C-alpha positions in Angstrom: -14.7 -24.3 -24.9 -11.0 -25.0 -24.7 -8.7 -22.9 -26.9 -5.0 -22.3 -27.3 -5.3 -19.0 -25.4 -6.0 -21.1 -22.3 -2.3 -21.8 -22.1 -1.7 -18.1 -21.3 -4.6 -18.0 -18.8 -3.3 -21.0 -16.9 0.2 -19.7 -17.0 -0.9 -16.3 -15.5 -2.9 -18.0 -12.8 0.2 -20.0 -11.8 2.4 -16.8 -11.9 -0.1 -14.8 -9.8 0.1 -17.4 -7.0 3.9 -17.1 -6.9 4.6 -13.5 -8.1 8.3 -14.1 -8.4 9.8 -17.3 -9.9 13.0 -18.6 -11.5 13.4 -18.9 -15.3 13.5 -22.7 -15.1 10.3 -22.8 -13.0 8.6 -20.4 -15.4 9.4 -22.5 -18.4 8.3 -25.7 -16.6 5.0 -24.1 -15.8 4.6 -23.1 -19.5 5.1 -26.7 -20.6 2.7 -28.0 -17.9 0.0 -25.5 -19.1 0.4 -26.7 -22.7 0.1 -30.3 -21.6 -3.0 -29.5 -19.5 -4.8 -27.8 -22.5 -3.9 -30.6 -24.8 -5.2 -33.1 -22.4 -8.6 -31.2 -22.4 -8.7 -31.1 -26.2 -6.1 -33.2 -28.1 -7.3 -31.7 -31.4 -5.6 -28.4 -30.7 -2.4 -27.7 -32.6 -0.2 -26.1 -29.9 3.5 -26.2 -30.8 5.8 -27.5 -28.1 9.3 -26.1 -28.2 11.9 -25.4 -25.6 13.9 -22.9 -27.7 14.5 -19.4 -26.6 12.7 -18.0 -29.6 9.5 -19.9 -28.8 9.8 -18.8 -25.1 10.3 -15.2 -26.2 7.2 -15.3 -28.5 5.1 -16.7 -25.6 6.2 -14.0 -23.2 5.3 -11.4 -25.9 1.8 -12.8 -26.0 1.5 -12.9 -22.2 2.6 -9.2 -21.9 0.2 -8.2 -24.6 -2.7 -9.6 -22.6 -1.4 -7.8 -19.5 -1.0 -4.5 -21.2 -4.5 -3.2 -20.4 -4.0 -4.0 -16.8 -0.7 -2.0 -16.6 1.1 -5.3 -15.5 4.2 -6.8 -17.1 6.0 -10.1 -16.8 9.6 -9.0 -16.6 13.0 -10.7 -16.4 16.0 -10.0 -14.1 19.1 -11.9 -13.1 19.5 -12.5 -9.4 22.4 -10.5 -8.1 23.8 -13.2 -5.9 23.2 -16.4 -7.8 23.0 -15.1 -11.4 19.8 -17.1 -11.9 17.3 -15.8 -14.4 14.3 -14.5 -12.4 10.8 -13.4 -13.5 8.2 -11.3 -11.7 4.8 -10.0 -12.4 5.1 -6.3 -11.8 2.8 -3.3 -11.6 3.9 -0.6 -14.1 1.9 2.2 -12.3 2.7 3.7 -8.9 -0.2 6.1 -8.6 -2.6 6.4 -5.7 -5.1 4.0 -7.4 -2.5 1.3 -7.8 -1.4 1.7 -4.1 -5.0 0.9 -3.0 -4.6 -2.5 -4.6 -2.4 -3.9 -1.8 -2.7 -5.6 1.5 -0.6 -3.0 3.2 -2.0 0.1 4.9 -0.9 3.6 3.9 1.3 3.7 7.1 3.0 0.4 6.2 3.6 1.6 2.6 5.2 4.8 4.0 7.3 2.7 6.3 8.5 0.6 3.4 9.5 3.9 1.6 11.7 5.1 4.4 13.4 1.7 4.6 14.1 1.9 0.9 15.5 5.4 1.3 17.9 4.2 4.0 19.0 1.2 1.9 19.7 3.4 -1.1 21.5 6.1 1.0 23.6 3.5 2.9 27.3 4.4 3.1 30.2 2.8 1.2 27.7 1.3 -1.4 26.5 -1.2 1.2 22.8 -0.9 0.1 21.6 -2.4 3.4 20.3 -1.4 6.8 20.6 -3.1 10.1 17.6 -4.4 12.1 18.0 -1.7 14.7 18.2 1.1 12.1 15.1 -0.3 10.4 13.1 -0.3 13.6 14.3 3.2 14.3 12.8 4.4 11.0 9.3 4.2 12.5 9.9 7.7 13.9 10.5 9.0 10.4 7.2 7.9 8.8 5.4 10.8 7.2 2.6 11.6 8.0 3.4 10.6 11.6 2.2 7.1 12.5 1.4 5.5 15.8 3.1 2.3 14.7 5.1 0.8 17.5 8.5 -1.0 17.1 6.9 -4.3 17.9 4.4 -3.7 15.1 7.2 -2.6 12.8 9.0 -5.8 13.4 6.0 -7.8 12.3 5.6 -5.6 9.2 9.3 -6.1 8.3 8.7 -9.9 8.6 5.8 -9.5 6.2 8.0 -7.5 3.7 10.5 -10.4 3.8 7.8 -13.1 3.5 6.2 -11.3 0.5 9.5 -11.0 -1.3 9.9 -7.2 -1.0 13.0 -7.3 1.2 15.8 -9.8 1.9 17.1 -10.4 5.5 20.6 -11.8 5.8 22.0 -14.0 8.6 23.6 -10.8 10.0 20.1 -9.3 10.3 20.5 -6.7 7.6 17.7 -5.8 5.2 18.3 -5.2 1.5 16.2 -5.0 -1.7 15.1 -8.2 -3.3 14.9 -9.0 -7.0 11.1 -8.3 -6.9 11.7 -4.8 -5.4 14.4 -4.0 -8.0 12.0 -5.1 -10.8 8.9 -3.4 -9.7 10.4 -0.3 -8.1 13.0 0.4 -10.9 11.2 3.5 -12.3 10.8 4.9 -8.8 14.4 4.2 -7.9 15.7 5.8 -11.1 13.7 8.9 -10.6 14.3 9.3 -6.9 17.8 8.1 -6.4 19.6 8.7 -9.8 22.9 9.5 -8.1 22.9 6.5 -5.8 22.2 3.8 -8.4 25.2 2.0 -10.0 25.3 -0.3 -12.9 27.3 -3.4 -13.6 30.1 -2.8 -16.1 29.4 -6.2 -17.9 25.6 -6.6 -18.0 24.7 -2.9 -17.6 21.9 -3.7 -15.1 21.4 -2.0 -11.8 23.3 -3.6 -9.0 23.2 -3.6 -5.2 25.5 -6.6 -4.6 28.9 -7.4 -6.1 32.4 -6.1 -6.2 34.3 -2.9 -7.2 37.8 -2.3 -8.4 40.1 -1.1 -5.7 42.0 1.3 -7.9 41.3 4.9 -6.9 38.7 6.6 -9.2 38.1 3.4 -11.1 34.3 3.1 -11.8 34.3 -0.6 -12.6 31.5 -2.5 -10.8 30.4 -6.1 -11.3 27.9 -8.6 -10.1 29.4 -11.7 -8.5 28.3 -13.9 -11.4 29.4 -11.3 -14.0 32.8 -11.2 -12.3 33.1 -15.0 -12.5 32.3 -15.1 -16.2 34.6 -12.2 -17.0 37.5 -13.5 -14.9 37.6 -16.8 -16.8 38.5 -14.8 -19.9 40.4 -11.8 -18.6 42.8 -11.3 -15.7 42.7 -7.5 -15.6 40.2 -4.8 -14.8 38.5 -3.7 -18.1 38.9 0.0 -17.2 42.2 0.6 -15.4 43.9 -2.7 -16.4 44.8 -3.5 -12.8 45.6 -7.2 -12.1 42.6 -8.9 -10.5 42.4 -11.9 -8.2 40.7 -15.1 -9.2 37.9 -14.9 -6.6 35.5 -12.1 -6.0 35.8 -12.6 -2.2 39.5 -11.7 -2.3 40.4 -8.8 0.0 42.0 -6.8 -2.9 38.5 -6.2 -4.3 36.0 -3.8 -2.6 32.7 -5.5 -1.7 29.4 -3.9 -2.7 26.4 -4.7 -0.6 26.3 -5.6 3.1 29.8 -6.9 2.9 31.0 -3.3 2.6 29.9 -2.6 6.2 31.0 -4.4 9.4 28.8 -5.2 12.4 28.5 -2.1 14.6 30.2 0.1 11.9 27.0 2.0 11.2 27.3 5.5 12.7 23.6 5.5 13.8 22.8 8.8 12.0 19.8 8.9 9.7 20.7 9.8 6.2 18.6 12.2 4.1 18.9 13.0 0.4 21.0 16.1 -0.2 18.6 17.2 -3.0 15.7 17.2 -0.6 17.6 19.3 1.9 18.6 21.9 -0.7 15.0 22.0 -2.0 13.7 22.7 1.5 16.3 25.4 2.1 15.4 27.0 -1.2 11.7 26.9 -0.3 12.5 28.5 3.1 14.6 31.2 1.4 11.8 31.9 -1.1 9.2 32.2 1.7 11.5 34.6 3.6 12.0 36.8 0.5 8.2 36.8 0.1 7.8 37.9 3.7 10.4 40.7 3.3 8.6 41.9 0.1 5.3 42.0 2.0 6.8 44.0 4.8 8.3 46.5 2.3 5.0 46.8 0.6 3.2 47.6 3.8 5.8 50.2 4.7 5.5 51.9 1.3 1.7 51.8 1.5 1.6 53.7 4.8 1.6 57.6 4.1 4.1 59.8 6.0 2.3 62.1 8.4 3.6 65.7 8.8 2.3 68.4 11.1 0.8 71.6 9.4 3.4 73.7 11.2 6.2 71.9 9.4 5.4 73.1 5.9 8.8 74.7 5.4 10.5 71.5 6.5 8.4 69.5 4.1 9.2 71.9 1.3 12.9 71.6 2.1 12.6 67.8 2.0 10.9 68.1 -1.4 13.6 70.4 -2.7 16.2 68.0 -1.5 14.5 65.1 -3.2 14.4 67.1 -6.4 18.1 67.7 -6.2 18.6 63.9 -5.8 16.3 63.3 -8.8 18.3 65.7 -10.9 21.6 64.2 -9.8 20.3 60.8 -10.9 19.0 62.1 -14.2 15.3 61.7 -13.3 12.8 64.4 -13.8 11.5 66.0 -10.6 7.9 65.5 -9.5 5.5 68.1 -10.7 4.9 70.9 -8.1 1.1 70.8 -8.7 1.0 67.3 -7.3 2.8 68.5 -4.2 0.3 71.4 -3.8 -2.6 69.0 -4.0 -1.0 66.7 -1.4 -0.6 69.7 1.0 -4.2 70.7 0.4 -5.4 67.2 1.1 -3.7 67.2 4.4 -5.4 70.4 5.6 
């Protein structure tokens, strides 16, 4: 039997077939779902409204129905166009959630190393060239037998599924879907590499930066356009700004920050991970040294019976050292017992 809850069911079916969609398309699908349910049963009292409040209430109901599945319908502004985007994301990243994917464990590991190089890209470029992306096949852990030809196909799949973006220059960067679904992972793994827009306070990988030394102002392109219509100066250092974000007096963020062939070709690794590995190596070395010392102390010192006087002299010398250090000397009975045990 048809009910008002079928609006949410139809809407989720439409979203699942697209995964990522614009705000306009999402609201259009919502109105189409209402019309379809009313056509099936015109006695149902389903309010139709295009207000933001009604849309927000509908999204709350949708997310409530997705809560048990650890899914969420989230919103994000596209960094390039400023359009409102929505995506159905998985809130869990455990081993069970990773099984629910079309990609193999090796392909998921490959995606992770691509994300790492994007996040560690120099000059806040947040992108990686095609050659560098293919070279990352050798960095997959555990080691994979994926060839570069296969990696190229996998990269095309990442782009087709909306996980990565590929520019005309052949550089890969994170898409809106990746930023939405991987945000908890990115914040926990790359807290020092993430930057936020000064205006909207959302994470950004494309936009502009103020050229003043030590100025921390960063903005999305669309945030800059909105801000520049009202203000002519940087909100932090008060430097005069140009009218366009593409002006050379502003520092680009994203692939515009790196020129073709400017990549140094070296693979970047997180400094924290290097320090952690060094620390583990040092701890293991200390453990080995302690074991060696323990073995040396556990081995008894062998002395020939004919050298009793020398042994006694050594004991007297040790007693003198103990007295000088303020420690009581070892009892002589114990020494006698030790001599008798060696006979």
